Backbone as XML, in Angstrom:
<?xml version="1.0"?>
<chain id="A" units="angstrom">
  <residue number="1" name="GLY">
    <atom name="N" x="0.816" y="-1.190" z="0.000"/>
    <atom name="CA" x="0.000" y="0.000" z="0.000"/>
    <atom name="C" x="0.856" y="1.248" z="0.000"/>
  </residue>
  <residue number="2" name="THR">
    <atom name="N" x="0.236" y="2.381" z="-0.218"/>
    <atom name="CA" x="0.892" y="3.677" z="-0.185"/>
    <atom name="C" x="0.464" y="4.383" z="1.087"/>
  </residue>
  <residue number="3" name="PHE">
    <atom name="N" x="1.435" y="4.783" z="1.907"/>
    <atom name="CA" x="1.170" y="5.413" z="3.191"/>
    <atom name="C" x="1.590" y="6.873" z="3.152"/>
  </residue>
  <residue number="4" name="ASN">
    <atom name="N" x="0.718" y="7.771" z="3.655"/>
    <atom name="CA" x="1.031" y="9.182" z="3.729"/>
    <atom name="C" x="1.398" y="9.565" z="5.155"/>
  </residue>
  <residue number="5" name="THR">
    <atom name="N" x="1.759" y="10.809" z="5.364"/>
    <atom name="CA" x="2.230" y="11.338" z="6.639"/>
    <atom name="C" x="1.306" y="10.994" z="7.798"/>
  </residue>
  <residue number="6" name="GLY">
    <atom name="N" x="1.899" y="10.509" z="8.869"/>
    <atom name="CA" x="1.155" y="10.275" z="10.096"/>
    <atom name="C" x="0.269" y="9.045" z="10.106"/>
  </residue>
  <residue number="7" name="SER">
    <atom name="N" x="0.370" y="8.171" z="9.133"/>
    <atom name="CA" x="-0.431" y="6.948" z="9.126"/>
    <atom name="C" x="0.178" y="5.918" z="10.059"/>
  </residue>
  <residue number="8" name="VAL">
    <atom name="N" x="-0.682" y="5.187" z="10.775"/>
    <atom name="CA" x="-0.231" y="4.179" z="11.726"/>
    <atom name="C" x="-0.960" y="2.880" z="11.423"/>
  </residue>
  <residue number="9" name="ILE">
    <atom name="N" x="-0.209" y="1.803" z="11.269"/>
    <atom name="CA" x="-0.777" y="0.490" z="10.999"/>
    <atom name="C" x="-0.414" y="-0.416" z="12.166"/>
  </residue>
  <residue number="10" name="GLY">
    <atom name="N" x="-1.441" y="-0.979" z="12.851"/>
    <atom name="CA" x="-1.224" y="-1.830" z="14.010"/>
    <atom name="C" x="-0.704" y="-3.206" z="13.633"/>
  </residue>
  <residue number="11" name="HIS">
    <atom name="N" x="-0.380" y="-3.982" z="14.672"/>
    <atom name="CA" x="0.159" y="-5.323" z="14.459"/>
    <atom name="C" x="-0.756" y="-6.322" z="15.153"/>
  </residue>
  <residue number="12" name="PRO">
    <atom name="N" x="-1.094" y="-7.449" z="14.639"/>
    <atom name="CA" x="-0.852" y="-7.889" z="13.268"/>
    <atom name="C" x="-2.007" y="-7.468" z="12.351"/>
  </residue>
  <residue number="13" name="THR">
    <atom name="N" x="-1.777" y="-6.558" z="11.474"/>
    <atom name="CA" x="-2.772" y="-6.088" z="10.519"/>
    <atom name="C" x="-2.453" y="-6.680" z="9.161"/>
  </residue>
  <residue number="14" name="VAL">
    <atom name="N" x="-3.486" y="-7.100" z="8.430"/>
    <atom name="CA" x="-3.301" y="-7.663" z="7.095"/>
    <atom name="C" x="-3.626" y="-6.595" z="6.075"/>
  </residue>
  <residue number="15" name="GLU">
    <atom name="N" x="-2.712" y="-6.359" z="5.160"/>
    <atom name="CA" x="-2.907" y="-5.376" z="4.094"/>
    <atom name="C" x="-2.464" y="-6.053" z="2.815"/>
  </residue>
  <residue number="16" name="GLY">
    <atom name="N" x="-3.380" y="-6.233" z="1.871"/>
    <atom name="CA" x="-3.027" y="-6.919" z="0.640"/>
    <atom name="C" x="-3.738" y="-6.345" z="-0.561"/>
  </residue>
  <residue number="17" name="ALA">
    <atom name="N" x="-2.976" y="-6.011" z="-1.574"/>
    <atom name="CA" x="-3.546" y="-5.502" z="-2.822"/>
    <atom name="C" x="-3.562" y="-6.657" z="-3.819"/>
  </residue>
  <residue number="18" name="ASN">
    <atom name="N" x="-4.669" y="-7.339" z="-3.883"/>
    <atom name="CA" x="-4.821" y="-8.504" z="-4.755"/>
    <atom name="C" x="-5.270" y="-8.058" z="-6.134"/>
  </residue>
  <residue number="19" name="GLY">
    <atom name="N" x="-4.379" y="-7.427" z="-6.869"/>
    <atom name="CA" x="-4.710" y="-6.927" z="-8.190"/>
    <atom name="C" x="-5.224" y="-5.503" z="-8.171"/>
  </residue>
  <residue number="20" name="GLY">
    <atom name="N" x="-5.283" y="-4.888" z="-7.001"/>
    <atom name="CA" x="-5.756" y="-3.506" z="-6.878"/>
    <atom name="C" x="-4.726" y="-2.637" z="-6.194"/>
  </residue>
  <residue number="21" name="GLU">
    <atom name="N" x="-5.181" y="-1.458" z="-5.752"/>
    <atom name="CA" x="-4.301" y="-0.507" z="-5.080"/>
    <atom name="C" x="-4.905" y="-0.142" z="-3.738"/>
  </residue>
  <residue number="22" name="ILE">
    <atom name="N" x="-4.043" y="0.081" z="-2.733"/>
    <atom name="CA" x="-4.501" y="0.513" z="-1.417"/>
    <atom name="C" x="-3.753" y="1.796" z="-1.065"/>
  </residue>
  <residue number="23" name="TYR">
    <atom name="N" x="-4.524" y="2.837" z="-0.695"/>
    <atom name="CA" x="-3.947" y="4.122" z="-0.310"/>
    <atom name="C" x="-4.403" y="4.478" z="1.096"/>
  </residue>
  <residue number="24" name="PHE">
    <atom name="N" x="-3.449" y="4.824" z="1.949"/>
    <atom name="CA" x="-3.730" y="5.285" z="3.299"/>
    <atom name="C" x="-3.377" y="6.760" z="3.336"/>
  </residue>
  <residue number="25" name="GLU">
    <atom name="N" x="-4.388" y="7.614" z="3.450"/>
    <atom name="CA" x="-4.169" y="9.054" z="3.430"/>
    <atom name="C" x="-3.600" y="9.548" z="4.765"/>
  </residue>
  <residue number="26" name="GLU">
    <atom name="N" x="-3.373" y="10.825" z="4.871"/>
    <atom name="CA" x="-2.751" y="11.452" z="6.038"/>
    <atom name="C" x="-3.530" y="11.188" z="7.320"/>
  </residue>
  <residue number="27" name="GLY">
    <atom name="N" x="-2.808" y="10.818" z="8.369"/>
    <atom name="CA" x="-3.405" y="10.636" z="9.680"/>
    <atom name="C" x="-4.265" y="9.398" z="9.843"/>
  </residue>
  <residue number="28" name="THR">
    <atom name="N" x="-4.132" y="8.430" z="8.959"/>
    <atom name="CA" x="-4.926" y="7.204" z="9.014"/>
    <atom name="C" x="-4.412" y="6.277" z="10.104"/>
  </residue>
  <residue number="29" name="GLY">
    <atom name="N" x="-5.340" y="5.623" z="10.813"/>
    <atom name="CA" x="-4.963" y="4.638" z="11.822"/>
    <atom name="C" x="-5.699" y="3.336" z="11.566"/>
  </residue>
  <residue number="30" name="ILE">
    <atom name="N" x="-4.961" y="2.289" z="11.257"/>
    <atom name="CA" x="-5.546" y="0.959" z="11.088"/>
    <atom name="C" x="-5.151" y="0.169" z="12.333"/>
  </residue>
  <residue number="31" name="GLN">
    <atom name="N" x="-6.125" y="-0.161" z="13.162"/>
    <atom name="CA" x="-5.845" y="-0.772" z="14.453"/>
    <atom name="C" x="-5.474" y="-2.251" z="14.319"/>
  </residue>
  <residue number="32" name="ASP">
    <atom name="N" x="-4.992" y="-2.795" z="15.425"/>
    <atom name="CA" x="-4.538" y="-4.189" z="15.462"/>
    <atom name="C" x="-5.594" y="-5.155" z="14.918"/>
  </residue>
  <residue number="33" name="ALA">
    <atom name="N" x="-5.135" y="-6.102" z="14.142"/>
    <atom name="CA" x="-5.920" y="-7.223" z="13.626"/>
    <atom name="C" x="-7.020" y="-6.831" z="12.641"/>
  </residue>
  <residue number="34" name="CYS">
    <atom name="N" x="-6.928" y="-5.663" z="12.013"/>
    <atom name="CA" x="-7.866" y="-5.280" z="10.952"/>
    <atom name="C" x="-7.309" y="-5.748" z="9.610"/>
  </residue>
  <residue number="35" name="MET">
    <atom name="N" x="-8.186" y="-5.944" z="8.642"/>
    <atom name="CA" x="-7.765" y="-6.374" z="7.321"/>
    <atom name="C" x="-8.221" y="-5.351" z="6.281"/>
  </residue>
  <residue number="36" name="VAL">
    <atom name="N" x="-7.294" y="-4.927" z="5.432"/>
    <atom name="CA" x="-7.609" y="-4.025" z="4.325"/>
    <atom name="C" x="-7.099" y="-4.693" z="3.061"/>
  </residue>
  <residue number="37" name="THR">
    <atom name="N" x="-7.972" y="-4.826" z="2.066"/>
    <atom name="CA" x="-7.563" y="-5.472" z="0.826"/>
    <atom name="C" x="-8.243" y="-4.798" z="-0.359"/>
  </residue>
  <residue number="38" name="SER">
    <atom name="N" x="-7.749" y="-5.074" z="-1.544"/>
    <atom name="CA" x="-8.316" y="-4.499" z="-2.764"/>
    <atom name="C" x="-8.214" y="-5.534" z="-3.871"/>
  </residue>
  <residue number="39" name="TYR">
    <atom name="N" x="-9.330" y="-5.777" z="-4.549"/>
    <atom name="CA" x="-9.375" y="-6.761" z="-5.632"/>
    <atom name="C" x="-9.651" y="-6.043" z="-6.949"/>
  </residue>
  <residue number="40" name="GLY">
    <atom name="N" x="-8.613" y="-5.653" z="-7.657"/>
    <atom name="CA" x="-8.771" y="-5.072" z="-8.982"/>
    <atom name="C" x="-9.251" y="-3.640" z="-9.011"/>
  </residue>
  <residue number="41" name="GLY">
    <atom name="N" x="-9.464" y="-3.016" z="-7.871"/>
    <atom name="CA" x="-9.905" y="-1.626" z="-7.831"/>
    <atom name="C" x="-8.963" y="-0.809" z="-6.974"/>
  </residue>
  <residue number="42" name="ARG">
    <atom name="N" x="-9.488" y="0.255" z="-6.422"/>
    <atom name="CA" x="-8.697" y="1.120" z="-5.554"/>
    <atom name="C" x="-9.409" y="1.240" z="-4.212"/>
  </residue>
  <residue number="43" name="THR">
    <atom name="N" x="-8.714" y="0.889" z="-3.142"/>
    <atom name="CA" x="-9.214" y="1.075" z="-1.794"/>
    <atom name="C" x="-8.485" y="2.260" z="-1.202"/>
  </residue>
  <residue number="44" name="THR">
    <atom name="N" x="-9.243" y="3.263" z="-0.740"/>
    <atom name="CA" x="-8.645" y="4.451" z="-0.134"/>
    <atom name="C" x="-9.216" y="4.644" z="1.254"/>
  </residue>
  <residue number="45" name="ILE">
    <atom name="N" x="-8.342" y="4.745" z="2.242"/>
    <atom name="CA" x="-8.738" y="5.115" z="3.591"/>
    <atom name="C" x="-8.407" y="6.606" z="3.687"/>
  </residue>
  <residue number="46" name="GLU">
    <atom name="N" x="-9.437" y="7.451" z="3.773"/>
    <atom name="CA" x="-9.293" y="8.901" z="3.689"/>
    <atom name="C" x="-8.551" y="9.494" z="4.886"/>
  </residue>
  <residue number="47" name="ASN">
    <atom name="N" x="-8.309" y="10.805" z="4.826"/>
    <atom name="CA" x="-7.611" y="11.545" z="5.882"/>
    <atom name="C" x="-8.274" y="11.376" z="7.245"/>
  </residue>
  <residue number="48" name="TYR">
    <atom name="N" x="-7.455" y="11.120" z="8.261"/>
    <atom name="CA" x="-7.862" y="11.085" z="9.662"/>
    <atom name="C" x="-8.975" y="10.077" z="9.958"/>
  </residue>
  <residue number="49" name="VAL">
    <atom name="N" x="-8.919" y="8.939" z="9.280"/>
    <atom name="CA" x="-9.862" y="7.851" z="9.535"/>
    <atom name="C" x="-9.163" y="6.822" z="10.415"/>
  </residue>
  <residue number="50" name="SER">
    <atom name="N" x="-9.881" y="6.328" z="11.397"/>
    <atom name="CA" x="-9.371" y="5.261" z="12.242"/>
    <atom name="C" x="-10.233" y="4.030" z="12.019"/>
  </residue>
  <residue number="51" name="VAL">
    <atom name="N" x="-9.641" y="2.954" z="11.553"/>
    <atom name="CA" x="-10.355" y="1.693" z="11.372"/>
    <atom name="C" x="-10.067" y="0.850" z="12.607"/>
  </residue>
  <residue number="52" name="GLY">
    <atom name="N" x="-11.092" y="0.574" z="13.358"/>
    <atom name="CA" x="-10.936" y="-0.222" z="14.568"/>
    <atom name="C" x="-11.638" y="0.398" z="15.756"/>
  </residue>
  <residue number="53" name="HIS">
    <atom name="N" x="-11.708" y="1.708" z="15.833"/>
    <atom name="CA" x="-12.457" y="2.397" z="16.886"/>
    <atom name="C" x="-12.573" y="3.873" z="16.552"/>
  </residue>
  <residue number="54" name="ASP">
    <atom name="N" x="-13.162" y="4.644" z="17.392"/>
    <atom name="CA" x="-13.448" y="6.078" z="17.305"/>
    <atom name="C" x="-14.852" y="6.328" z="16.787"/>
  </residue>
  <residue number="55" name="GLU">
    <atom name="N" x="-15.071" y="7.295" z="15.906"/>
    <atom name="CA" x="-16.426" y="7.746" z="15.577"/>
    <atom name="C" x="-17.210" y="6.832" z="14.649"/>
  </residue>
  <residue number="56" name="SER">
    <atom name="N" x="-16.593" y="5.900" z="13.966"/>
    <atom name="CA" x="-17.302" y="4.942" z="13.125"/>
    <atom name="C" x="-16.905" y="3.542" z="13.555"/>
  </residue>
  <residue number="57" name="LEU">
    <atom name="N" x="-17.815" y="2.610" z="13.375"/>
    <atom name="CA" x="-17.537" y="1.230" z="13.741"/>
    <atom name="C" x="-17.884" y="0.329" z="12.571"/>
  </residue>
  <residue number="58" name="ILE">
    <atom name="N" x="-16.925" y="-0.472" z="12.163"/>
    <atom name="CA" x="-17.137" y="-1.471" z="11.119"/>
    <atom name="C" x="-17.008" y="-2.830" z="11.797"/>
  </residue>
  <residue number="59" name="GLY">
    <atom name="N" x="-18.100" y="-3.590" z="11.812"/>
    <atom name="CA" x="-18.153" y="-4.854" z="12.542"/>
    <atom name="C" x="-17.245" y="-5.925" z="11.964"/>
  </residue>
  <residue number="60" name="VAL">
    <atom name="N" x="-16.987" y="-6.924" z="12.788"/>
    <atom name="CA" x="-16.140" y="-8.050" z="12.420"/>
    <atom name="C" x="-16.707" y="-8.741" z="11.188"/>
  </residue>
  <residue number="61" name="GLY">
    <atom name="N" x="-15.874" y="-8.981" z="10.199"/>
    <atom name="CA" x="-16.271" y="-9.699" z="9.001"/>
    <atom name="C" x="-17.097" y="-8.889" z="8.016"/>
  </residue>
  <residue number="62" name="ALA">
    <atom name="N" x="-17.285" y="-7.590" z="8.286"/>
    <atom name="CA" x="-18.022" y="-6.751" z="7.341"/>
    <atom name="C" x="-17.192" y="-6.572" z="6.076"/>
  </residue>
  <residue number="63" name="GLU">
    <atom name="N" x="-17.867" y="-6.428" z="4.951"/>
    <atom name="CA" x="-17.185" y="-6.283" z="3.666"/>
    <atom name="C" x="-17.616" y="-4.977" z="3.012"/>
  </residue>
  <residue number="64" name="LEU">
    <atom name="N" x="-16.635" y="-4.135" z="2.690"/>
    <atom name="CA" x="-16.900" y="-2.880" z="1.994"/>
    <atom name="C" x="-16.492" y="-3.065" z="0.545"/>
  </residue>
  <residue number="65" name="LYS">
    <atom name="N" x="-17.452" y="-3.084" z="-0.350"/>
    <atom name="CA" x="-17.198" y="-3.291" z="-1.782"/>
    <atom name="C" x="-16.475" y="-2.072" z="-2.365"/>
  </residue>
  <residue number="66" name="PRO">
    <atom name="N" x="-15.842" y="-2.233" z="-3.540"/>
    <atom name="CA" x="-15.151" y="-1.108" z="-4.173"/>
    <atom name="C" x="-16.063" y="0.112" z="-4.315"/>
  </residue>
  <residue number="67" name="ASP">
    <atom name="N" x="-15.495" y="1.279" z="-4.056"/>
    <atom name="CA" x="-16.164" y="2.581" z="-4.150"/>
    <atom name="C" x="-17.198" y="2.817" z="-3.054"/>
  </residue>
  <residue number="68" name="SER">
    <atom name="N" x="-17.279" y="1.938" z="-2.054"/>
    <atom name="CA" x="-18.209" y="2.194" z="-0.959"/>
    <atom name="C" x="-17.628" y="3.274" z="-0.042"/>
  </residue>
  <residue number="69" name="VAL">
    <atom name="N" x="-18.515" y="3.978" z="0.662"/>
    <atom name="CA" x="-18.114" y="5.065" z="1.552"/>
    <atom name="C" x="-18.789" y="4.858" z="2.898"/>
  </residue>
  <residue number="70" name="VAL">
    <atom name="N" x="-18.008" y="4.952" z="3.971"/>
    <atom name="CA" x="-18.550" y="4.915" z="5.326"/>
    <atom name="C" x="-18.278" y="6.283" z="5.941"/>
  </residue>
  <residue number="71" name="GLU">
    <atom name="N" x="-19.339" y="7.012" z="6.230"/>
    <atom name="CA" x="-19.231" y="8.367" z="6.773"/>
    <atom name="C" x="-18.907" y="8.335" z="8.262"/>
  </residue>
  <residue number="72" name="SER">
    <atom name="N" x="-18.528" y="9.485" z="8.797"/>
    <atom name="CA" x="-18.287" y="9.650" z="10.224"/>
    <atom name="C" x="-19.561" y="9.322" z="10.999"/>
  </residue>
  <residue number="73" name="GLN">
    <atom name="N" x="-19.405" y="8.765" z="12.191"/>
    <atom name="CA" x="-20.493" y="8.397" z="13.093"/>
    <atom name="C" x="-21.436" y="7.360" z="12.481"/>
  </residue>
  <residue number="74" name="SER">
    <atom name="N" x="-20.855" y="6.421" z="11.725"/>
    <atom name="CA" x="-21.632" y="5.343" z="11.099"/>
    <atom name="C" x="-21.376" y="4.025" z="11.806"/>
  </residue>
  <residue number="75" name="LEU">
    <atom name="N" x="-22.315" y="3.113" z="11.656"/>
    <atom name="CA" x="-22.182" y="1.761" z="12.180"/>
    <atom name="C" x="-22.461" y="0.781" z="11.045"/>
  </residue>
  <residue number="76" name="VAL">
    <atom name="N" x="-21.486" y="-0.099" z="10.775"/>
    <atom name="CA" x="-21.662" y="-1.171" z="9.802"/>
    <atom name="C" x="-21.649" y="-2.463" z="10.608"/>
  </residue>
  <residue number="77" name="GLY">
    <atom name="N" x="-22.745" y="-3.178" z="10.588"/>
    <atom name="CA" x="-22.907" y="-4.356" z="11.428"/>
    <atom name="C" x="-21.993" y="-5.517" z="11.073"/>
  </residue>
  <residue number="78" name="THR">
    <atom name="N" x="-21.815" y="-6.396" z="12.020"/>
    <atom name="CA" x="-21.012" y="-7.602" z="11.830"/>
    <atom name="C" x="-21.535" y="-8.401" z="10.640"/>
  </residue>
  <residue number="79" name="GLY">
    <atom name="N" x="-20.649" y="-8.750" z="9.716"/>
    <atom name="CA" x="-21.005" y="-9.551" z="8.558"/>
    <atom name="C" x="-21.751" y="-8.806" z="7.459"/>
  </residue>
  <residue number="80" name="ALA">
    <atom name="N" x="-21.954" y="-7.503" z="7.631"/>
    <atom name="CA" x="-22.691" y="-6.717" z="6.624"/>
    <atom name="C" x="-21.875" y="-6.566" z="5.350"/>
  </residue>
  <residue number="81" name="ILE">
    <atom name="N" x="-22.576" y="-6.342" z="4.243"/>
    <atom name="CA" x="-21.929" y="-6.043" z="2.961"/>
    <atom name="C" x="-22.407" y="-4.670" z="2.506"/>
  </residue>
  <residue number="82" name="VAL">
    <atom name="N" x="-21.449" y="-3.740" z="2.334"/>
    <atom name="CA" x="-21.764" y="-2.388" z="1.880"/>
    <atom name="C" x="-21.372" y="-2.299" z="0.409"/>
  </residue>
  <residue number="83" name="ASP">
    <atom name="N" x="-22.368" y="-2.111" z="-0.458"/>
    <atom name="CA" x="-22.118" y="-2.094" z="-1.892"/>
    <atom name="C" x="-21.719" y="-0.708" z="-2.384"/>
  </residue>
  <residue number="84" name="ARG">
    <atom name="N" x="-22.335" y="0.342" z="-1.894"/>
    <atom name="CA" x="-21.982" y="1.733" z="-2.266"/>
    <atom name="C" x="-22.436" y="2.679" z="-1.212"/>
  </residue>
</chain>
């Protein structure tokens, strides 16, 4: 992946670009044991986003399809699939 200023990736975090691209913008925090992947598209974690806790919660096993957006103060349930 491509990491910008101030990005923090926890351990053990899985990051894999399976034919796609992954971009971590400025101030991104990917917490321990989270998985970020991209299949033939572009996955972007925007500025000052924390995956794992804080103002948005993405449940265990949830899948965010290419081009999906999760806004601040959102909840994506365990096992949910977000298409767009």
